N, C-alpha and C positions, 0 to 999 in steps of 0.2 A: 126299296129309297135309296139313292145314290148314297157312294161314300163321304162322310163329312171330309175327310182328308185321304186325296190319292197321291203315291207316293209313285212318282218316276224315275224309271233305275237308268241310272248313270253314271260316265266316269270323269272325272278331274282331272285336270292336268295341270300342273302349275310353270306358269311362265315365271323366266328369272328376272328378277330384279335386283337393280345395282347395290339400291340402299339398303346394309343388309340387315338396320333395323327397323324395316316396313316388316310387315305381314305378306306373304307372297301373294301372289293374287290367285284368286281361284277361276277360272272358268269351265261350266258344265255344258259336259256335250251329249244331248240325248244317244242313246243308240238301243235300237230293238234288241240288239242280239248280246247288249253286257246283262251280266248276271249279278244277281240281289244282291251287291256287293260295292260299297264305294270304297271306290281307290284312290290314295292320295300317293303322292310321287313325296318320297324328304327333301322337305325344304333344304334351304342352306342353314347352316350351321349360326346359333343366336352367339354370337362376341360379344365379350364385357365392352361396355363403353371406352372409347381411346383415351376420356379425361379418369374413367374409374382408375384404370391400367399405370400412368400417372399418378394417380394418387396412393397406390398401390406399393408403389415403388418409394416414393417420400416418404412413409408409413414405416417402409425398413428403413431407408434412413436413421429418421427419426430411433428409432428404435435401435441402433450401431451407437446414434450419436450420445442416448442417455447408458449403453452400456459400458462403453468409453469413459464416459463421464463420470461414472458413480463408481464405475473399480478403483476408482483410489479411496475412496468412500470405504467400499466393501473391505478393502486389504488393508483397514487402517491400522487394527491392531498389529496387523504382524510385520507391516512396513515402520511403524515407530516404535518397535520394541529390538525388528533387528538392525535400525540406523539409527538407533538410540535420540531421537527425536521430543521432546519435550509438547505438552498441550499446549504452550503458547506458540512455536514453531511450526506446529499443523496447523494452526489458525491463519497462520500468516503463506503455507504450502496451499491451502483451499483458497484463500483471497488471490494469490499469485493468478493462477483461470480467470478468478470474477474478474480482477483490474483490465488483464489484458482484455478478455473477450466484450470489457465494455467501449476500451478504448480504441477498438479496432468495427466497434459493429455497425457505427455510423459510416463510417468510409466503405466498408464490403458490403451493406448495404445501398450506396450510392452507385458503389461500381456494379452494382447485377441493375441496376436504372440503366447502368449508361448502355453496358455490354450483352447483360444478359444473364439470366437466371441460371441455365445450363452453363455455361465457363464458368461462372464465380463457383456454383456449388461443386463443380470438378476438382476446383485448386483449392477449396475450405475440405474436402473429405479426404482428397492426397496428404495434404499439409499434417492435416491432426492426426491422419493414421502415424505418421512416421512418428510423430512425436509418439504418439500413445506408445509405440515401440520402443521408442528410445526413454520410456517411464522405468520400462524393466531394468534398464541398463545403469538408472540413479544409484550412487554409490554413499549419498547422505545431503545432508540439509540444504549445501544451495547448491548443489548441483538439480537435485528436486526442484527450487524454487525454480531454475531458470530454465529448467525443462517443460513445467509446468504454465511458466508463462509464455512460453512460445507454442505451448498445446494450445493456451488461451487464444491466441492469434490465430491459430487456426484455426478454431472453430468458430471462429466472432463471422461471423453473418448467412451462418447455416443456417434459420429462423426467417430474416427477413430475404434472404434469397430464396427460400421455400414458397415465402409468402407471393413474390415477383412472376414464380411458376405459377399459382394457383390463381393468382389474378389475371392471369391472361388464360386457362386451361377449362376456368368457372365460372358460371354464372353467376351474381349479386349473391342470390339467396337461396344461392348452394352452397358460399363459402362459409359459412359459419359450421355447418354438420364436414366440408372439407378439413375445418382446422379442428375440427372435433375429433375426425379420426386422426389426425397427425398428430393432435398432444394426446392422444390415446395411448398412441403407440410408444410414443415416449415412456407413458408409464408403464407399460408394459414391460417395454427394455430396461429398466429401471426395477422393473421388481424381480425380471430375473436373473439380474447381472450377481447376485449372490450367491444362485445356483449352479452359477457359470465358477465367479471367480473363486469362490469358497472353498469345491472339493480340486479347482488348481492346486489351488494356495497347499491343502491338503496331502496332493499327490504326490506334485511337485513341489512350487516356490510361487511364492506370489509375482514374482519377474515374469513367471512363463504366461501366468494371463491377458499379461500386457499384448506381448509379443502375437496371443493369438488376436485377442482384437484387434490389434492396430491388422493385420493381415484382412479380415474381413470386412473392414474398410474400405483397404485395396481394391480388393476385389468388387465391392458395389459401383466406385468409381469406374473402374473397367467396363463397367456393362453401363453405367448412365453414359459414357463419351459416347457408346456407338449406340444407342438404342433411342434415346429421349434427344425431339426439334422442339427448342425454344417456342415456338407459335403455332399454333393447331395445323395454320393453312398450311403449314410447311411437310406436315406429317402426309405419307401417303396411306395408312393406314386407319384414318378415320372416315367415315361415312360424310357424306356432303349432307346429310341432313345435321349430324351432328356438329358439324362445324356451323351450318346458318344459326342453329342453335347459340352456342357459344358465343360467336360473333353478336348476335343481337341483343345479350342479355348479360356481358358483364362489365357494361356500362367504362369502359377504357373512351379515351375521342380517339377519333382518325391519327390517322399516322401525321398528318400536316400540322395536326396541333397537340401533338405529344408531349412539347420538351416550353412549350407555352408558361406553365406554373411550374414558381420557386415552391420547392421545400421551405423556404425558409420565410413564406409568405407566411405559415401555418401557425410561425411563433411567436405571432402578434396575436391572437386569439387566444383567449384563456382558454378557451375549450382541448387544446391539445394541452396545454399545461396539465388541467387536470386527470386527462388520463397517463401521463409521465410519471405522473404525483400518485398514483394508484397504484401503477405497475410495480411502483420505489416501492410501497407498500406488500403487495401482494409477493414480489419474489422475496425481501425479505421472509417470507414463511414458506415460501418453495424453495431455497437454495439452506433453508435449515436439514430440510429434507434430501436434500442433494449434498450437502457437506460433512454436518455435524450427524446428522440424526444416528447413523449406527455407534459412531464414537458414543453417543450420549448413550446410546442402548448401554453399551459392553463395559464403561469405563465410570458413566451417570450411575446405571438403574444395576448396573454388573448381572446382566441376564448373564447364563451362559453363553458360550460357544456354540454348545448344539444347538440352542435355541434360537441363533442369533438369524439364520436363513428365514425361516418364518417370520420371525420379528421384525426383520426390516423389510420384510415383500411385504406384509401385510397394507401396509397403507399405499404403495404404489399399486397394487391389484385393487382398490377401494380407488383411487384416485383415478386409475384408467377410464372402470365406469362415472367419475366424475365428468371427465372430456370429454367420453363421447358420449355422453348424456347434455351435457352445457351447451353446444355448437347446437341442438340438433334440438332443444328448447328452448335456445335462443330463436334459431331461424323461425319455431313455429309459431313463436311470441309474437316476431314483429307479422307475420300476415294477420296477426291478432289485432297487435296494438299499434302497430306501426312500428317501423325502424327506432327513431327515437328511444321508445320504455321497451320496446322488444330486446334490444343491445340492452339495456340496460337493466334489469329486474333480475336475470340470473343472477349474474356476478352480486347483484348487490344483496341478496338473500342466500346465496353463496358463502361468500366472505365473512358477512354475519356469524354463522353457525359456525364456521372456521374457528376465528379470532375466539366464540368464548366454548370452544372445545378445547382447544390449547391453550389455554391460559384458564379454564380446569384439573386439563393432564399436568399439567407443570406442580399444580396443588396437591395433588392423591398421592399414596404414599404403597398404592397397591399397583404392582408393575403392571399385569394385565388388563386393568384398567384405565392406565395412562396409557399405552399402547394403543386400544382401541377408541380410545378418545381421540389422539392424534393418527389413528388410521381415515376417521370418520372426518375430523378436523380437514386432513389433507382431500379428500376425496371434494370435501362441501367446496375447499378454498381451489379445486381443480376444474370446476366450473368455467372461472374463469380465462384460464389460460385460452381456449378454442374463442370465447368470444371477445378478447380483448385484441387479439390479434387479429381478428374479422374488423372488428371497428378501426383498427389500424390503416387494414384494405378499403374498405368503405371513405374513410377521410383522405386517404392518402392518392388513390386511383393509378397515375403512374408512377407517381412515385411513392407507393405503399413499399418497397424497399428501405428510402430513405424515413421515411415515417414510421416504420415497424422498428427499423433500428435506434432509431429515437427516443420512443419507450421503451424498447429493451435495454440500451446504455439507461436508459433511472432507472432500470431495475434493478440492473446491474450493478451499478453505484450503493445500492440500499443493502443489496447481497452483498458487495463486495465490503462494506463496513461492520454490517450486522457478522460476518464468517469472521473475521479477524477479530473484534469486540467479542466474541460468543467464547474465544478461547479465552481473554482476559479476565470474565468476565464470570469464567468455570474456574479459575484457575482460585480466584479468592474468594467467590461467592456460594460456587456451590450450581448445578445445572442447573435449579429450578431457574432461578434468576432470567437467564437469560429467554429460555422459552416462556416465561410468563410475560417478557417485555416485546417479545415477538409475536405473539396471540394479539395484543393490545396494539401494534400496527396492521396488522390482518385487518382489526376489527376498527381502526380508522379508514382504509382502503374500502370498507365499504359502503361507509357515508361519502367517497371521493366519487361514490359512480352515479350517486344526483346532480353531480355539475355535469357529467357528461353527455355530448349529444352529436351521435352517431350520422346527424343528418348533415349537417354542418363542415361541406368539403371543402379541403382547403382548397 
């Protein structure tokens, strides 16, 4: 009986293929003299797709952003004691950054829409890195107020211009995941901050931590100038296949139509106002962790300094998981339920749970229970960040920088007011009341998602 399967001895050779993302082409050559071995010539090296390289570099920037931003909060006890700053004064110092950041967010986002995210991000990082260094030279309340205001001007536009870059480099249905990585990285940066700042304070002084962090930002900016290209088509290291995929799926108008839609048209619709109102509530919660949380633990709950590193970091570690998960779940939900409910359902549930956790944490006496509740609350809260920014990209199109900036300005308005008011409430009524009120605003933000429709582009 003839064998069911006859194997021919053959040798394979690999033809060069210019598209590195394709599998190499294999052509069999029968050879009566070949051995009973199939020989493969090594294929071309598999490289990370160019858009993922861009995402990695932007994620590093997001980490640096929050390292610099949270550094002041992590050093709050030492700075307040060293410069004789009261709780109310500290509220104004924290609020100055938020005020400046909010005022210049829309103009810097608009500028990115006009001249490109690369140029604006370069200016943003160099500016804020300079004033991070100058924070370390501050000698009193007034100087710290001025430096932090100028720091806020510099950092304004960082995330709107990151969105501009992502809108050009990522297809629509990958944007939620891309934003989740950006925001997850920011939370990892925040989680690392106490482990960077507190040891430097102990071994040197709080001043030195700001010198180090400022230098890191300058190094990133120099790399960005020489490495990044504004549009994928300008990059020499992207494959034609990836370029074609991005251009076909990023949902941006052709060049001739790029400036036909005005950002102000969007403000005629309630949809944009609900988006901004939701972010107002979300940012009140988020900025509590960025501005007052470390001080709340140290001076409100009297947690010993040796335990502050882990207590301050835990919410950000869980928040990173929330960010990474939120965008991914939202993209998956869009495929199953459509963009309207896919973008809506994940942050709605997240903010609802977060508000309950924060209200509960404000009412319990046990420190460990409160920290765990706040950590879970922040994790659930931060499923919102990547989805909200993905919605702003979906709605904004070529105006995503301006719309993202508008949304973030609304959030920063809430953050500024709550940051300043927190100091007065904590001084008068204790630290539990402002946390209770913050949780209530977060809860309100959950229900506002019912009025937001990501399918209605401006």
